[in-house]
C-alpha positions as CSV (number, residue, x, y, z in Angstrom):
1,M,-29.3,6.4,5.8
2,N,-27.0,5.0,8.6
3,N,-26.7,1.7,6.7
4,T,-25.3,4.1,3.5
5,K,-22.5,6.0,6.0
6,I,-21.2,2.6,7.3
7,V,-20.5,1.1,3.8
8,I,-18.6,4.6,2.8
9,Q,-16.3,4.4,6.0
10,D,-15.7,0.8,5.3
11,S,-14.9,1.5,1.6
12,I,-12.8,4.4,2.5
13,N,-11.1,2.2,4.8
14,L,-10.7,-0.7,2.6
15,L,-8.8,1.7,-0.1
16,L,-6.7,3.6,2.3
17,A,-5.5,0.1,3.1
18,E,-4.9,-0.8,0.3
19,K,-3.1,2.3,-0.7
20,R,-0.7,1.6,1.8
21,T,-0.2,-1.9,1.0
22,S,0.9,-0.9,-2.6
23,L,3.3,1.8,-1.1
24,D,4.3,-1.1,1.2
25,V,5.1,-3.5,-1.8
26,L,6.8,-0.6,-3.8
27,R,9.1,0.5,-1.3
28,T,10.2,-3.4,-0.7
29,A,11.0,-3.4,-4.0
30,I,13.1,-0.5,-4.3
31,A,15.0,-1.6,-1.5
32,I,15.6,-5.3,-3.2
33,F,16.8,-3.4,-6.2
34,T,19.1,-1.1,-4.8
35,L,20.5,-3.8,-2.6
36,S,21.2,-5.4,-6.0
37,L,22.8,-2.9,-7.4
38,S,25.2,-2.2,-4.3
39,V,26.2,-5.9,-4.5
40,Q,27.0,-5.3,-8.4
41,F,29.4,-2.7,-7.8
């Protein structure tokens, strides 16, 4: 039972870390896109 609990916690931590990473990538992409737009005008 205890092992299952640890595996579930690890899975949740991994999912949260992946979510954070994808949000960081999205934020970076938006920043680059905005920067390239502001350079063009």
